[in-house]
C-alpha positions in Angstrom: 1.9 11.3 -5.4 0.0 9.6 -8.2 -2.5 6.8 -7.5 -0.1 4.4 -9.2 2.9 5.5 -7.1 0.7 5.1 -3.9 -0.5 1.6 -4.9 3.0 0.5 -5.7 4.5 1.7 -2.4 1.7 0.1 -0.4 2.1 -3.1 -2.3 5.7 -3.3 -1.5 4.9 -2.6 2.2 2.4 -5.4 2.1 4.9 -7.9 0.7 4.5 -7.8 -3.0 7.8 -8.4 -4.7 8.7 -6.5 -7.9 10.8 -8.3 -10.6 12.4 -6.9 -13.8 11.2 -9.2 -16.6 13.8 -8.4 -19.2 15.5 -5.7 -21.3 12.3 -4.1 -22.3 11.8 -2.3 -19.0 8.8 -4.4 -18.1 8.2 -5.3 -14.5 6.2 -8.1 -12.9 5.0 -8.7 -9.3 4.8 -11.8 -7.1 2.0 -11.7 -4.5 2.8 -11.6 -0.8 1.9 -15.3 -0.3 4.4 -16.2 -3.0 1.6 -16.8 -5.5 2.4 -16.1 -9.1 0.5 -16.9 -12.3 1.2 -20.4 -13.7 0.7 -19.4 -17.3 3.8 -19.7 -19.3 2.9 -16.4 -21.1 2.3 -14.4 -17.9 3.9 -15.9 -14.8 3.8 -12.6 -12.9 1.2 -10.0 -12.1 1.6 -6.7 -13.9 1.5 -3.3 -12.1 -2.1 -2.6 -13.2 -3.1 -5.9 -11.5 -1.8 -4.8 -8.0 -4.6 -4.0 -5.5 -6.0 -0.5 -5.9 -5.2 0.7 -2.4 -5.8 4.3 -3.4 -9.4 3.6 -4.6 -10.6 0.5 -2.7 -11.5 0.5 1.0 -11.3 -3.3 1.0 -7.7 -3.2 -0.3 -6.8 -0.7 2.4 -8.4 -2.8 5.1 -6.0 -5.6 4.0 -3.1 -3.2 4.0 -3.8 -2.0 7.5 -3.3 -5.5 8.8 0.4 -5.3 8.1 0.9 -2.5 10.6 2.5 -3.4 13.9 0.0 -3.8 16.7 2.5 -5.0 19.3 4.7 -3.1 21.7 5.9 -0.6 19.1 2.4 0.3 17.8 3.0 4.0 18.3 6.3 4.0 16.4 6.9 4.2 12.6 5.0 1.4 11.0 2.7 0.9 14.0 -1.1 0.8 13.9 -1.2 3.4 16.8 0.7 5.9 14.7 -1.6 5.2 11.8 -4.6 6.0 14.0 -2.9 9.3 14.8 -2.1 10.1 11.2 -5.6 9.3 9.9 -7.5 12.2 11.5 -4.7 14.6 10.4 -5.2 13.5 6.8 -9.0 13.7 7.1 -8.8 17.3 8.4 -10.4 16.4 11.7 -13.3 14.4 10.2 -14.1 11.1 11.9 -11.7 8.4 10.7 -14.6 6.1 10.0 -15.5 8.4 7.2 -12.0 8.3 5.6 -11.9 7.5 2.0 -9.5 4.9 0.6 -7.2 7.7 -0.7 -7.1 9.3 2.8 -6.3 5.9 4.4 -3.6 5.3 1.8 -2.0 8.6 2.6 -2.1 8.0 6.3 -0.7 4.5 5.8 2.3 5.8 3.8 2.9 8.6 6.3 2.9 5.9 9.0 5.6 3.9 7.3 7.6 7.0 6.2 6.9 6.6 2.5 4.7 9.6 1.8 6.1 12.3 -0.5 4.5 15.7 -0.9 3.7 16.7 -4.5 4.0 20.3 -5.7 
């Protein structure tokens, strides 16, 4: 998966909403808290303005917060499953050393959205 595909899928999982903005094939995004730009020229966020989950540990830290920590934490979408997936992605290295890209992959594997590339 490309970094843009990864960022887009994690954004959707975190509550960003994608909107088609017209016939030109352009898309815009509304933030998870419902926030959108108030400018008449640009009311929505564009794809390149989404958080860089693939390359930013702080963004991944925020994404990790949406994973279920309750009764189903070991099921798909649960933080416990994420903690199982993370060392697998890191080839056995300690998970505290995981890069943002590794955390993003483990996150997408946890929610069933990871696709292998050839």
